[in-house]
N, C-alpha and C positions, 0 to 999 in steps of 0.2 A: 231406701228400705225401709219399711216402719219399724219402732223401734218399741221389743220389748212385746211387740202385739200376741196377745191372748187367743186362740178360738179352742173349740172341740173338735175334734177328728172323730170322724163316723170309722166304724170298724169297717169298711169297705177302703176307705181312703190311706187307712195306714200300711206304712211302709217295714213297720216290725209285726214281729209274729207277737209281742207284747201290750196291750191295752194303755196306750197313750193318755193321760189325762190332761195335758195338752201340748200346743208347740208353741215356742214363742221367736222370736226373730231379731235380728240383732247384726249391725256390723263386725263387730268382732266379739267371740266367744273365747275366753282364755278361762283355762281348764290348772288352779290350783293358785292358791292364795297366800303362796311364800312371797319372800321380795322379788322376786323378777314377776310373775303376775300380776301383786297389787301395784307396786311402779307402774310397769305399761301399762293398766287399767286407768291410773289415774291422770299418766299422760297422756292418753287418747282422749277419755272424759274433757280434760281442759280444753280439746280442739273442738269439743264439741260434739265429737264421733258415738253414735250409739255404740255400748261397751256394755257387757254382764261379765262378772268374774267370779266362778264356780270354786268354792271350796268343800271336799268331802267333809271335814271333822265340822263341829258344831261351833268351832272357837279357833283362835290361832295360836291356843296355848298348847307348847309339846316339850316335853321333855328333850335335855341339851340339843339345842338346837344354836346355832353359830348367832353369836352376840355382838361380833365385831363391825364396826361401823367406819372403815378406812378414809384416810383424805378424798380420793376420787368420789365416794358415795357425797361426803358433805360439800363437795362443792357443788355439786349437784342438786344435792335440798336447798345450799342458797341461790343458786340457779332459778329454782322453783320458789322462792321465797321463801321457804320453809326453815332454814337449818337454825334462824336463832330459837322459832317455837318448838323445834325436835329438843335443842340441848335444853331444853326449861323442864321435861322431862330427869325421872333420877340416873345419874347412868356417871361414871368414873373417866379417867382419862389416860390411856397411855403413852410414855412418848419414846419408849424404847422398849424394845423386844430383846429381850437376856435371857440368859440359862443362868443357872447357879453348880459348878461341878465340885464333889471333893475337895479340889484344888484351889479353884478361883471360879473369877464370873465374868460371863463373857458377854460382848453386845452384839447383838445378830444385825442388828436392824436399828437406829437412829432417825427416828424421825421427827424428834425436833429442829432437826438444821435445814427440810424441806422447806422449798419458800414457795407456802399457802397459806391461808390462814388457818388453816384448821390442820397443825402439826403436830398430831395424835391419831392414835386411833381409840374412836368412840366406842366406850364399852357399853352397850344397853342391852336389857333383854327382847328378846328379835318379836314375842308376843306384846310389847309395848310398841315398837316400829308400826307391826303390819296393824295395830288399833290407828295408830296413829295418823298411816298413809290412808287407809281404805275412810278414815273418817273427815278425812281433805276430800278425798273421791266422792262421796257419797251428800255431801254439798251439790254437783254437778246432778242437774237432772235427769242425764242422757245415761247413766253409770247404774248396773245396777249390782249388786252382790245377792250371793245367793249358799248360804252354806248350808253343808249336811247334803253337799248333791254330790252324790257317788256315779260319776260319769264310767258307765261300761261298753257303750259301740260308740263307734265312728259313723256316720251318715257319709256313704260315698255314692256317687252316681254318674256316670259317664268318665270313672278313675277321678275326680273331682273330690273332697270332700266337702263337705256342706255342712257338718256340724256335729251336734252329739247329741246321744239319750244318755239320761239321769236316769239313778232311783233315788228317790226322796221323797219325802211330806207326801206320805201316804201311797206313793205306787211312780211308775213312770213316765220322763216328760222328754218333750226334745225341743232342743234350743237350735235353729237353722240360724248361719250363717256368714257372710263372703269367705272370712276368716277363722279359722281356729285356733289360735298358741295353748300349744301343751308347754304348763310350765309348773309340772306338778312333779319334780324333783326325780331325786337318783332314784326312786325304783317306778318311775312316769308309767302311768296304762298307757297312755297316749303314744308312746315310743313305744309298747309291747303293740299294741292294739295294728299299729304300722307300720310293723315289721322293720324297722329302721338296725341299721347293721354300726355295732361299735368295735372301736380300736381300740382294744384291752391293754393297760401296764397293771401289772403286780407288784405296788408298793410292798417293804418289808416289814409291815409293821401291821397292826391291827386294836382298837384301842379300845379301853373298859372306860365308862362315865359313871360318876357316881358325886354323890352331894356328899358335905361334911357341913358343920356349922362353923362358921368365921368369928370370929372375935373381933371387939373394936380394935385389940392392938393391933391386928394384922395390919398388913400393907395390902394397898387398893390395886386397883388392875388383877393382870395377869402375871403371874408367879411359874418362872421352868424351872426342873430341879434335874439332874441330869445326874445317875450315881450306876455303880458297876453294872449293866446289865441289863439297867432301869431306867426309862422315863416318866418324869412325872409332870402335869401342867393343869395350874390352878389358874379358874378364870372371878374374879369376882363376882358376886352374885348376890351384893347387898349382905343379907344375914349368912350367907349360906358360900359354901366353897364350890363351883361347880369343879368336878376334877379329871382330868382326864391321864389314864395310866395305859401306856404305850406300852403292846406288847409284842415277841417275834409275832411275824405272820404263822397264824393254824396252830398255837401256842396255845390256845385258849381251855382248850378240855384237858390241860397236862394243869394246866392252875386253877380250873376248878378241883381237879382232882385231887389236888395238895391240901384244898380246902379255906375254909371264908378268915382261917387263923394265920394260917401263912400266909396269906393276901395282904394282911392287914398287917404283919413284919416289913413284909418286902417292902412297902408303903411307908411304913415311919422309919427305915432305913434311909431312902432316900430324902424325905420330910419331915427331917424328926419331930421339927414345932407342933405337928400332928399326933403326936403321942398322946395329949391329954384329950384326945375328940374321936381318935380310932376307933373306940366301942360302939360310934354310932354305924357304924359299917357291922353289923347283923348278918345280913343273909341275900343272897346272891341277888333275889328280886328285888333290891335295892342296886342294882348294876346293871346298864345297857352294855349290851356288846356290839361295836359296830367295826365291822369289816371296810376295812379302808381300800377303798379302789382311788384308781385314776382311770381315767377312758373318755373317750369325743366317738360324736357319731362320724363319719363318712360325710354324710347329708342330711340337713336341718332340716328339711323340708321337702313338702312333697304339694303337688296341687291342692291350695285353699287348705295346706295347712302348716303352721313351722311350730319349732322346738325351739327353747329358751331357755337359759342356767340350768341345773343341775338334766334335766331331762336332754338337754344338747351335749352335756358335756361334764362330765361325773369329775370333782376336785377333790383330792385330797386334805387331811386338815390343813396340815401347814404353814404357816400363814395368816391361817382364818378368811384367804380370799375370797371364800364361795360366793357370802352373799355379796360381793361385790362386783365381782366379773358378772354375776347373775341379773341385777341391776343395772352394770353397765348395759348387757346387752337387751336389756329394755327397753332404754334407752334411742341406741342404737335401731332396735325395730321401731320404734315411734317417731322416729326422726326421718327414716327409710318408708315408712307405709300410711303416715297420715293422710298424705294426701290423695292413695289409692282406695285410705279407705273409707273418704271423705266422697272422693267420685265412684264408689263401688266398683269398684274391676279393681283387682287384687291379682298380676300379669307375676309368673313363676318369677321370672326375673327380677322382680321387686324381693321376693324372698332370699333368692339367692346373694344379691346386694348386701342382706343383712348377715348372711353365715361370710363373706369376702371380706365384711367390715370386721367380724369379731373372729375368724377364725386363729388368725392369726396370734393375739393377744391373747387365746388360748392357750394357744401352741406353745407358746414360748413361758409362759407361766406354768403349764405341768412338766414341762423341762423345769425350770429351776424348782420346783418343787420335788425334781424323782434328783436334780444331783443334792439336794440339799439332803434328802430320804438316805441315799449309796453313800456319800460322804458324811456326815452327822449321827443320824438315827439308826441305823444297817452299822456301825461300828460301835456304838453306844451299847446295843442290844445283847452284840455279838460277846461282849467286852471285850473290846479290844482299845486300844490307847487311843484317845479323838486326838484328831488332828485338823486345823481351824483350814478350811478352803483359803486359798489366796487373797480372793474379795472381803476377808474380813481381816488382811494381813497386810495390803497395801492401800496406803493413803488416798489413792487420787481412785481407788475402787469402793471405801469404804462406803459411798451413800447410795451404792448401786441396790444392794438388797431393799432398804427403803423404799428408794426410788418404785422399786417394781412392786412393791408387796402395797407400797401404795397408790401409784395412779395405774401399774401395767405399762407397754411401751403405747397403746395410743388410749389414751383416756378419752372416755366420750362424754361429751357436752352434749346441754338438751338447745336445740334451735329455734329461735323463736321465729322464724319467718317462715313458717311453715301454711 
């Protein structure tokens, strides 16, 4: 298949009611420039496969995206020869996942005990990670990045997805591809267009996100505080704290009705150290609301179409695993699909193989997140006494949470003999 060939369509040959400015062809069209899409595009480009990466926004900078890169992804970066360069970017390292309660401090996961060259979580702004990955990909002539591409339609012929149509850059454009990959996040447009059915769960919490100044004397990395009925998580973003204020499911309107001052007071009750800067939180426009959910698709694929990352399975923020499972999806997809894409023939069983390899790890981590939410988060939010799960009390199980969060049950690795 010709790579990124552009031609003008006459009115008679258009397959859409829209006036199509141009048609491009590629072997793989990836919709969504988040971690899954960017890493998959890089992996395919390294194999010499023509690939287009479409991102609806005009840059990668978003508010309140996950910034935690776990050991599994650092090992993938090492396999690509990129780990050292990635760690040259400003970042911090979190070796333990701990929370402080009014009575004590509890370590949920100790990554420093893991047998890996990267026994920590790398805290790095996601925008910098995506800029880094796409900059590496752009060194390959068969890679193309299109920002500001708002995908609106799937092209379906004879029951097979043949590509997409997007708006941007002055009109409508068409991309025809052997394989279209939806990596466009928890609100996936491709998932909606293709009519996939999700298995839903309802975590007992929602999250308010906001930022407050971080001072030089403050600790680095991630901080977690449990109060009576309240949970606050704080992520180091250099000169700012990115703060998650966890609330009971469906409680946002009640908190909003109580007013911004009541919210500020409840935050300071949990984290007294914020007393000297809480006045920076002045207006609800500074606060983003995240409705926490956890779901996965029954089926991740159709002929000519595959969904990965949050488009295929929406993760709870517990443990910050979303980015890492999305990237592992991308690695498995590249391992499985590189040969079929080179041969320009992707069969349904190839797409099924990707889901088969990634579905069990996804289900296991979602079950683990649900357990933590029910045993810990729900009890704190309901002002019940916190009882630590057995895996935090038994020595022979104490490394299980760190291992599961860091790698999952089947960590993905980049295949070199594709």
